[in-house]
BALOBA-1460 file (C-alpha; in Angstrom, 3 decimals):
// residues 113
<rec num="1" residu="m" x="58.734" y="-72.470" z="13.549"/>
<rec num="2" residu="v" x="62.073" y="-71.037" z="12.336"/>
<rec num="3" residu="e" x="64.091" y="-73.388" z="10.307"/>
<rec num="4" residu="i" x="67.726" y="-74.544" z="10.994"/>
<rec num="5" residu="k" x="69.253" y="-73.462" z="7.652"/>
<rec num="6" residu="s" x="72.685" y="-74.348" z="6.041"/>
<rec num="7" residu="g" x="74.653" y="-71.257" z="5.392"/>
<rec num="8" residu="d" x="73.747" y="-69.728" z="8.741"/>
<rec num="9" residu="t" x="77.009" y="-69.127" z="10.258"/>
<rec num="10" residu="k" x="76.211" y="-69.374" z="13.643"/>
<rec num="11" residu="a" x="74.141" y="-72.247" z="13.171"/>
<rec num="12" residu="d" x="76.533" y="-74.099" z="10.732"/>
<rec num="13" residu="r" x="79.188" y="-74.070" z="13.644"/>
<rec num="14" residu="l" x="77.362" y="-76.668" z="15.905"/>
<rec num="15" residu="q" x="76.053" y="-79.638" z="16.805"/>
<rec num="16" residu="i" x="71.876" y="-80.393" z="16.084"/>
<rec num="17" residu="w" x="69.570" y="-82.101" z="18.405"/>
<rec num="18" residu="a" x="67.045" y="-83.966" z="17.449"/>
<rec num="19" residu="c" x="64.169" y="-85.858" z="18.839"/>
<rec num="20" residu="r" x="65.025" y="-89.217" z="20.396"/>
<rec num="21" residu="r" x="61.647" y="-90.879" z="19.235"/>
<rec num="22" residu="c" x="61.858" y="-89.863" z="15.578"/>
<rec num="23" residu="a" x="65.147" y="-88.425" z="14.526"/>
<rec num="24" residu="m" x="63.561" y="-85.352" z="13.365"/>
<rec num="25" residu="p" x="66.219" y="-81.967" z="13.722"/>
<rec num="26" residu="i" x="64.620" y="-79.765" z="16.696"/>
<rec num="27" residu="a" x="67.421" y="-77.356" z="18.000"/>
<rec num="28" residu="n" x="71.203" y="-76.177" z="17.035"/>
<rec num="29" residu="e" x="73.825" y="-75.916" z="19.782"/>
<rec num="30" residu="a" x="74.370" y="-72.466" z="18.495"/>
<rec num="31" residu="y" x="71.074" y="-70.957" z="19.744"/>
<rec num="32" residu="i" x="71.348" y="-72.631" z="23.324"/>
<rec num="33" residu="t" x="71.840" y="-69.677" z="25.701"/>
<rec num="34" residu="s" x="71.685" y="-71.641" z="28.783"/>
<rec num="35" residu="r" x="71.820" y="-75.485" z="29.971"/>
<rec num="36" residu="n" x="70.999" y="-74.401" z="33.544"/>
<rec num="37" residu="f" x="67.429" y="-75.655" z="33.397"/>
<rec num="38" residu="r" x="65.172" y="-78.389" z="34.535"/>
<rec num="39" residu="g" x="62.245" y="-79.866" z="32.579"/>
<rec num="40" residu="e" x="59.628" y="-82.285" z="33.481"/>
<rec num="41" residu="q" x="62.023" y="-85.217" z="32.506"/>
<rec num="42" residu="g" x="65.556" y="-83.814" z="33.850"/>
<rec num="43" residu="k" x="67.993" y="-81.566" z="32.475"/>
<rec num="44" residu="a" x="66.893" y="-79.048" z="30.131"/>
<rec num="45" residu="a" x="67.942" y="-76.145" z="27.705"/>
<rec num="46" residu="l" x="66.753" y="-72.676" z="26.872"/>
<rec num="47" residu="c" x="66.781" y="-71.773" z="23.175"/>
<rec num="48" residu="e" x="66.555" y="-68.728" z="21.169"/>
<rec num="49" residu="r" x="65.242" y="-70.853" z="18.005"/>
<rec num="50" residu="v" x="63.850" y="-74.189" z="17.523"/>
<rec num="51" residu="a" x="62.689" y="-75.990" z="14.517"/>
<rec num="52" residu="n" x="60.378" y="-78.695" z="13.121"/>
<rec num="53" residu="t" x="57.980" y="-77.906" z="16.016"/>
<rec num="54" residu="k" x="54.482" y="-76.983" z="17.139"/>
<rec num="55" residu="l" x="52.727" y="-75.404" z="20.142"/>
<rec num="56" residu="g" x="50.024" y="-76.407" z="22.255"/>
<rec num="57" residu="e" x="47.571" y="-74.065" z="23.768"/>
<rec num="58" residu="e" x="48.373" y="-71.157" z="26.230"/>
<rec num="59" residu="y" x="48.335" y="-71.739" z="29.964"/>
<rec num="60" residu="q" x="49.570" y="-71.143" z="33.269"/>
<rec num="61" residu="r" x="52.156" y="-73.363" z="35.030"/>
<rec num="62" residu="n" x="53.895" y="-73.003" z="38.379"/>
<rec num="63" residu="m" x="57.598" y="-73.353" z="38.369"/>
<rec num="64" residu="t" x="60.498" y="-72.918" z="40.489"/>
<rec num="65" residu="t" x="60.836" y="-69.274" z="39.534"/>
<rec num="66" residu="g" x="57.135" y="-68.538" z="39.567"/>
<rec num="67" residu="r" x="53.688" y="-68.759" z="37.640"/>
<rec num="68" residu="h" x="54.523" y="-68.619" z="33.871"/>
<rec num="69" residu="t" x="52.490" y="-68.089" z="30.876"/>
<rec num="70" residu="i" x="53.587" y="-71.274" z="28.671"/>
<rec num="71" residu="r" x="52.763" y="-73.205" z="25.474"/>
<rec num="72" residu="d" x="53.846" y="-76.776" z="25.331"/>
<rec num="73" residu="l" x="56.382" y="-77.733" z="22.697"/>
<rec num="74" residu="f" x="55.948" y="-80.483" z="20.683"/>
<rec num="75" residu="c" x="57.511" y="-82.339" z="17.533"/>
<rec num="76" residu="e" x="55.981" y="-81.842" z="14.500"/>
<rec num="77" residu="s" x="56.554" y="-85.338" z="13.327"/>
<rec num="78" residu="c" x="55.986" y="-87.510" z="15.921"/>
<rec num="79" residu="n" x="53.942" y="-85.604" z="18.464"/>
<rec num="80" residu="q" x="56.486" y="-86.384" z="21.261"/>
<rec num="81" residu="k" x="55.880" y="-83.407" z="23.996"/>
<rec num="82" residu="i" x="59.735" y="-82.219" z="23.914"/>
<rec num="83" residu="g" x="59.259" y="-78.686" z="26.028"/>
<rec num="84" residu="w" x="57.558" y="-75.709" z="25.833"/>
<rec num="85" residu="k" x="57.932" y="-71.944" z="25.002"/>
<rec num="86" residu="y" x="57.508" y="-69.207" z="27.388"/>
<rec num="87" residu="i" x="54.774" y="-66.541" z="26.858"/>
<rec num="88" residu="h" x="54.725" y="-64.356" z="29.808"/>
<rec num="89" residu="a" x="56.792" y="-64.092" z="33.132"/>
<rec num="90" residu="p" x="55.303" y="-61.927" z="35.732"/>
<rec num="91" residu="d" x="58.588" y="-61.311" z="37.607"/>
<rec num="92" residu="p" x="60.602" y="-58.771" z="35.620"/>
<rec num="93" residu="s" x="64.027" y="-60.739" z="36.781"/>
<rec num="94" residu="q" x="62.191" y="-63.673" z="34.342"/>
<rec num="95" residu="e" x="61.652" y="-61.462" z="31.299"/>
<rec num="96" residu="y" x="64.800" y="-62.750" z="29.598"/>
<rec num="97" residu="k" x="62.449" y="-66.028" z="29.253"/>
<rec num="98" residu="i" x="59.868" y="-64.470" z="26.674"/>
<rec num="99" residu="g" x="59.811" y="-65.836" z="23.853"/>
<rec num="100" residu="r" x="62.426" y="-68.814" z="24.045"/>
<rec num="101" residu="y" x="61.807" y="-72.199" z="24.629"/>
<rec num="102" residu="i" x="63.130" y="-74.761" z="26.944"/>
<rec num="103" residu="v" x="63.944" y="-78.309" z="25.432"/>
<rec num="104" residu="e" x="64.148" y="-81.593" z="27.462"/>
<rec num="105" residu="l" x="67.302" y="-82.764" z="26.886"/>
<rec num="106" residu="e" x="66.662" y="-86.179" z="28.186"/>
<rec num="107" residu="l" x="64.093" y="-86.402" z="24.950"/>
<rec num="108" residu="l" x="66.385" y="-85.553" z="22.426"/>
<rec num="109" residu="d" x="69.899" y="-86.646" z="20.855"/>
<rec num="110" residu="r" x="72.838" y="-84.834" z="19.780"/>
<rec num="111" residu="v" x="73.769" y="-85.737" z="16.254"/>
<rec num="112" residu="p" x="76.490" y="-84.223" z="14.090"/>
<rec num="113" residu="n" x="75.633" y="-81.274" z="11.847"/>
């Protein structure tokens, strides 16, 4: 996965979201493109980049916006499922999600950068 590096001007501006279970940094506020999403646990965000994660196997899942191909997203440190990555969206209006990640905000904590 992509690392959150110091010296990345965009990444240095805002706060980090870390796994609530183990405190591993997962996402930077700078790469959250929308908070208008719902996950399995409640509020979620769409992210361009994540760090310290691993992906599960690809599968199809019915969602409110249609049937999407996704891969579950796990914290690399503690294996907590924290969201998913969009692989394919059949509806052209949903293609902006492809290659991006949903992170479950209920499973993360905001920490100072």
